[in-house]
Every structure is written in structure tokens, then in C-alpha cells.
N, C-alpha and C positions, 0 to 999 in steps of 0.2 A: 617048170624051169624057173618062170618069172617069179613065182612065189619063192623059192630057193634063193634066188638072187637078192630080191627085196630083204629077206630075212637077214642073209649075210651082210648086205649093205647096211642094215639098221645095226647089226651086231658091231661091225668095225666102227660104227659111227659113235655108238655108245662108248665103246671103249677108247674113242680118241680124247684125250683130258683137255687138249687145246680147243677142240671143236666144242666141247661142252662148257667151257669156259666162257667163249664167247657166245654161247647160246643161252646161259642161264646167269653165271655169276657177274659178267660184266654188265648187264643191264641192272642186276639187281643192286650192285654198287652205286650206280646212278641213282636209282630209286632212292636208296637210303641217303645218299648225301643230299640230293635236293630237297628231300623231306626235312632234313635236319635244318637246312639253311632257306627253306621255303618262306618262313615268316608267317604261315597262313594264319597261326594262332596268336593273338594279340600278348603281347609280353605285359608284364607288372611292372610298376614304379614303386618302389620302396620309400615311402615317406614318413619320415621321423617327424613327429609334432610334439612340439614343447609347449604345453599350456596348463593353466589352472583348470583341471577337470573338475574341480568342486564348485566352479562358478557355472550359472547358465551359460556365460559366453563360451567357456571352455567345452563343456558338454554339447552344446549345439553345434560347434566348430567341427568336433569330432566326429558326431554322428553324420554330419553333412559331407564330410570327406569320407567317410566309410562307405557311403553310398555310391562313390564314384567306380566303377567296376574296374577300371586297370591299377586303381590305387592301393597298395598293401600298407595300411597305416598302423604306425608302431608309435605309441605315446611314450613319452619320457620327459616328464615334468622338470622343471628346475635346470634347464640347459639355458646356456647364453650363446651367442653367435659364435663365438672362437670353439666351444666345445661341441657346438652343432657340425661346424665346418669340419672338425676333426674326424667325427663320425664319417662323414660323407667321404671324406679323403681315405679313411680306412676302409671303405667300402661296406659300411654297416647299412648304409641307406644310399637311395639315388639322388634324394632331395631331403631337405629339412625346413620345417616351417616353425620359426621361433616366435613365440607370442610374448610379449613383455608383461609381467604381472601388473594389474592395474586395479584401481579402486572400482566399485560397481559405479555405473553411469557416467564413466569417465572413459575417454578413448584410450585404445591399447596399441601401441606400436607393434608391428610384425615384420619380419624378415624372412623371405623365402630364398633359401641356396638350393640351386639346382645344379646336381652334377652330372646329369645325363649327356653322354658325349654327342650323340645324334642328334643334329640341328632340328630335324623335325620332331623327333621325340621331346626334346627339350622345350620347344614351343607349346607342343600339346600339352605337357605337364603343367607349364608356367600358366597357360590360358585356363585350364581346367580348374587348379587351385585359386586361380584369381577370381574366377566365376562363383565357385563356391563360397569364397569370403565375401562377395557383393551380395550373395543370397544371405547369407547369415546376418550381415549388417542390417539388409532391410527387415529380415524377421524379427531381429532384436529390437529394433527402433521403432517397429510395429507403423512404419509409414505406408498408407494405402498406396498400393502398386495402380499406376496407371494403366499399364497394359499386361494383362495375363495371357502367357501364351502356353497353350498345350501342344506337345509333340507326340505325334503318332507315326509308326512306321509305315513305310510303304514296302510291301513285300516284292523285292526285286530278285531276278535270278542272277546271282553272283557267281563268278568262276575264281576260285582259288587259284594262286600260281601253280600249287602242286596238282591240282585238277587239270590245269592247261598243260604241264610238263610231262604228266605220267603218259598219255598216248605217244608224246614224243619220243620218250625213252622206250616204249615198246616198239615203237618202228624202228629206232636206232638199232636196238637188240637183234630184230628181224634181219635188218639190212647187213649188221656186222656179221652175224652167224651165215646167213646165206652167202654173202660174198667171200667173206675171209674163210669161212669153214669149208666151203664147197671146191672153192679154187686151191686151197691148201690140200683137200684130199686128193683131187685130180692130179695136181702134180706130185703128191707122195706115191700113187698108182702108178705114174709114170716112171719115176725115180726108182721103184721098187721092182719093176719089171710086170706089175699085174696087167696092165694093158697091153703089152707084147705078147703075154701068154693068152689073153682073151682074145688076142687077134688071131691067134694061131687055131683056134676052136671054131667050130660051125656056129657059135652063136652070134646072132645078129647084134651089131653094135648098139642099135635103139633099145634093145631090150637091157643091156647093162646100163646104159644112161638112164633109162626109165626107172630101174630098181634104184639107182644112186639118187636120182631127184625125188623119187616117193619116199625113201627115207629120210630124206632133208626135210620134206613137207611134213611128215610126221613128227620129227623133232620141232619144227615150226609150230604145229598144234599144241605141243608139250609146252613150248615156250609162251605162247599165247595164254593158256590157262593158268601157268604158274606166274607169270608176270602180272596178269589180271588180278590174281588171288592176293598176290603181295600188295599190289597198288591199292585193293579194296581194303585190305587191312591198315594200310597207312594212310587212308582217308580220301583216295580218288575213286570215284564210282565209274568203272569202265563196264559195268554189267548193264548200264542204262540203255547201251547200245543194242542189247539183245543179241541175237544170233548174228546180225548183220557185222557187228564190231570183228569178231574173228574171222569171218569169211573175208572182209575187206582186208584184214592184215594178211591172211594167206594168199589172196589174189595179188596183192601187190609185192608180196615176197617172190613172185614168179619171175618177174623182171631181174631181180638181184640174183637170182639162181642163173639165169641166163648170162648176166654180166660176169659171174664167176668162170662159166664155162669159156666165155671169150677171154678173160685173163689168162686163165690155165692154159688156153691156146695159143696165145701170142706171145706169152712170157716163159720163158724156160727156168727152172730151178725153183724149189720150193720156197726158199728165203725171197727171192725175187718177185715168186708170184704173190706172196702175202704182203710185201712191201708195196706191190702195185696195188693190190686190193686196199690196204690202207689209205693208199693215195687217192682213191676215188671214194672210199667212204667218209674219211673224216671230212672233207670240205662239204660232202653233201650232208653230214650231219648238222653242220652249224649252219648251212645255207638253206636248209629245207625247213627251219622252224621247229626243230626237235625241243630247243630249250626257249627259244623267244620267238615272238611273232615275226613274220618275214616283212611285215609292214615297217619295223625299224630299220630294216637294211636300206642302204643308199638307192636312190632311184635308178642308177645305172646297173644296179644288180637284180632289179626286178625281172627283167627279162630272162636271165638264165634261171632264176629261181624258179619262174613259173612252168620250166621244161622239165625238172628234174622230178623223177618219179617218187622219190620220197616226199616231195612237197605235197603232191596230191594223195598219197596214201594218208598222209597226217591230217590234210584237210577231210577228207571223207571220214575217218576215225573220229576226229574232234566234232564233224558234223552230228555223227549219229550218237555219241556219247555225251557232248556237253551242251550243244545246241538242241537237242530232241529233235533232229531233222529227220525226215524219213528216206530210206534208200534211194527212192527215185529223185530226190534232191541233190544226190551226189553223183549224178550222171556225167557232169562236165569231168570231175577227178577220175571217176571210173572209165571213162572213154581214154582219157590219156594214159591211165595204167594198162588199158588194153592195147594202145599202141605201142606203149613201151615193150609188153610182153612180146607182142608179135614182131615187133622190129628187132629186138634184142635176141629173140629166138632165131630169126634169119640170120644175123650176123654170127650167132653162135655156132649154127650148123656149118658154117664156111671157115670159122676161126679154130675149132677144135676137130681134127682129124685122126683116126685110129692109125693111119698110115706113117704119121709123124711120131708117134709113141715110141 
């Protein structure tokens, strides 16, 4: 009987387009948007260079500028300052370096026009080109360099913004589906008389609830696999957490399923239930660090943030996937999630009663 109930609950859930939207499409949209605007990959600056490339000075300058990783050099000899400015204004380049023709062994005047709108990007572009010009000057004058500096990279573990935000979007998607999806389903069952008909049968209510919750947990597992694969394709490695990452995600989802039952029991009407679910999930989405570190929030909010279940779910997920920590190091977050699961379950038992369905 339980197997039949589970199968029926799973079928009803997969036929619910709104539930599937919250489960898969909603977090997928966030992954795509944050990947587009994450700025993880360094952009390029299109640099127009007007210089006489037949001279040693011009060839050396162009070669040195071409070695700068973020510069895309476009050589256009014969430009003056006004024509170069027009090219930048017409968006044919982000910056232009105009070197006036000069006889060999005589100084040449150069003007750098920077059209980069971002203040930080403008400073980086100007500093990089000025540094290249200084090196070329030293090279051409063959003046001995008093200090020769070598640069060697130090391999640090860096985390891109998208790598940080991907577990947050996964947790947000699980929370939204569990809370809004289950609360909406229970409200629909009540409005359509499903719960009333079940109450008239010998079927124990806990069996029905168990089948519904099990069906939602199955979809949660599908969510985890689907969103993890998409995040991996977009550049966020969530597989580094091994089996612990999906287990943490599913364990954390239990609290949100219980919250959904509480809302469905306390609020009447599917529209009102889903509105209440949104009122719970939206603030938690932003306060729990789904998109930005919680440390950036005001000090007065820190106490509230530290008791939210999504905060600890994301802390544990990021611990095993980003910081390469062991599961035992996540025990404070897991303990809070366990307390939420048990406490919300106790409240859910007294909030939703078949007698009121």
C-alpha cells in the first residue's frame, strides 16, 4: 500500500508544472544569470595603437603591448589624436595609444586615450600601458637597470564568485521547491477534497504523509544531481564535496518540508499558502548568504542570520565543496539543521491535522 501511495504521489508531483518549475527551472535561471554577470573570466581591453611599425621603437612597443594578457592590440598607423578619439567614441576600441612620428634617436610624444567606463578598469588599463612604455624606454635607451625583479606566482586556492554562489543557488532551489511546492500541494489536496476522501478510508494519515514526503525527497535528489551537473558545466565544481554534498542538501531540505507542512496547516487557500511560503523563503534567500557572504550584513542582523536553517545548510555545503573540509568539521551546522528538523517536525505534527481538512 505504501509503495502504491508513493508511486501515486510521485506521479502527481511530476505532473505539477508549477512544482517542477520551482524545482528545476527557477534555480537554473539563477545559475545562468549569475554566470553571465559573475565576471569570473577577465575581460579584454581593445587597444588601438598608432605607431610607425617600421621603426625599432614601434616594433618593440607593439610586441611589448601584445604580451599583456588582457590587451587586444589593434595596430593602425597614421592616426592623430582626434581620429583616434573618434574611433574610441565609435566603440571600435576601449583605448588608443597615439605615438607621433619622430626621427630615430629623438624623443617621440605619445597620448593615451582611455574610454573604459569602469573606474577600476580605467586605472588598471592606464597603469599597465604606462608600465609597458616605461619598460620599452629602458630597453631602447639600453640603460643598465639598477634593480632587476623577477615575479613568481604563489599558488593560492582562490574561489571565484560563481563558485561561491553556486551552492547558494542549489540551496535556494531546494528550499523554494520544498517549501512552496509541498505547501501548495497539500493546499491543493485539501481544496480538491483528496484529504477528506483519505480520511474516510482506513489508511493511516502518517502513511499518506510519508509517501508525499518521500516523493518530494526523490525530486530533491533529482534537483541536486541536475543543478550540480549544470553548475559543473558552467564552471563551479560541486563534485569536490563527494557524496557528502548531496547528503547535506537532502538533510537540510527536511526542515523546509516541515515548514511547508506548518504553513499548509496554518494558512487556508492555495494562493494564500503559496504567498506565505514566499514570505518565508524570500527573506531567508537573501539573509542566509545564497548570493553574498553573510559577513557583509549589518551586525544587528547576524544573530538572526545564524539561526536560519538555510545559513547552516549553505555553510556545510560550501565547507565540503569549496574549502575541502571534512564532514566532521561541519558538525556545528549539522547540529543546527538537526535541531531545526526535529523542532519543525514537532510543530508540523500539531499544525496540520486531517480533522480540519
